[in-house]
C-alpha positions as CSV (number, residue, x, y, z in Angstrom):
1,M,22.3,-7.4,-2.4
2,G,25.9,-6.1,-2.7
3,S,28.8,-8.5,-3.0
4,D,29.9,-7.7,0.6
5,E,26.5,-8.7,1.9
6,K,26.4,-11.8,-0.2
7,T,29.8,-12.8,1.2
8,K,28.7,-12.2,4.7
9,L,25.5,-14.2,4.1
10,R,27.6,-17.1,2.9
11,T,29.8,-16.9,6.0
12,L,26.7,-16.7,8.3
13,L,25.0,-19.7,6.6
14,N,28.1,-21.8,6.9
15,Y,28.5,-20.8,10.6
16,W,24.8,-21.5,11.3
17,V,24.9,-24.9,9.7
18,E,28.0,-26.0,11.6
19,H,26.7,-24.5,14.8
20,N,23.4,-26.3,14.6
21,R,25.1,-29.6,13.8
22,E,27.2,-29.2,16.9
23,H,24.3,-28.4,19.1
24,S,22.2,-31.1,17.6
25,Q,24.8,-33.7,18.5
26,E,25.1,-32.4,22.0
27,I,21.3,-32.6,22.4
28,K,21.3,-36.2,21.1
29,D,24.1,-37.1,23.6
30,W,22.1,-35.6,26.5
31,A,18.9,-37.3,25.3
32,D,20.7,-40.6,25.6
33,K,21.8,-39.6,29.1
34,A,18.2,-38.6,30.0
35,K,17.0,-42.0,28.7
36,A,19.5,-43.8,30.8
37,L,18.2,-41.8,33.8
38,G,14.7,-43.2,33.1
39,E,13.5,-39.9,31.6
40,G,12.1,-41.4,28.4
41,K,9.6,-38.6,27.6
42,V,12.3,-36.0,28.1
43,A,14.7,-38.0,25.9
44,R,12.0,-38.3,23.2
45,E,11.3,-34.6,23.3
46,M,15.0,-33.8,23.1
47,S,15.5,-36.1,20.2
48,Q,12.6,-34.4,18.4
49,A,14.3,-31.1,19.0
50,A,17.5,-32.4,17.6
51,Q,15.7,-33.6,14.5
52,A,14.1,-30.2,14.0
53,M,17.5,-28.6,14.3
54,D,18.8,-31.1,11.7
55,K,16.0,-30.1,9.4
56,A,16.8,-26.4,9.9
57,S,20.4,-27.2,9.0
58,E,19.3,-28.9,5.8
59,L,17.3,-25.9,4.8
60,L,20.2,-23.5,5.6
61,S,22.5,-25.8,3.6
62,Q,20.1,-25.6,0.6
63,S,20.0,-21.8,0.9
64,L,23.8,-21.8,0.9
65,Q,23.9,-23.9,-2.2
66,R,21.5,-21.5,-4.0
67,L,23.9,-18.6,-3.4
């Protein structure tokens, strides 16, 4: 991998981690709203999706650290 590609990969990993964190928080906020609307199952599924996104962010962060 060339140095330009490595720089681009670092940039992309940083972006993806931050982007996922923003989306995860938004999903959590909407899960709370779904729960308040009496949609408990929907809220649980959304919370699980946000947790999966958080896990993806952790893995991407690990990859970034390895670079």
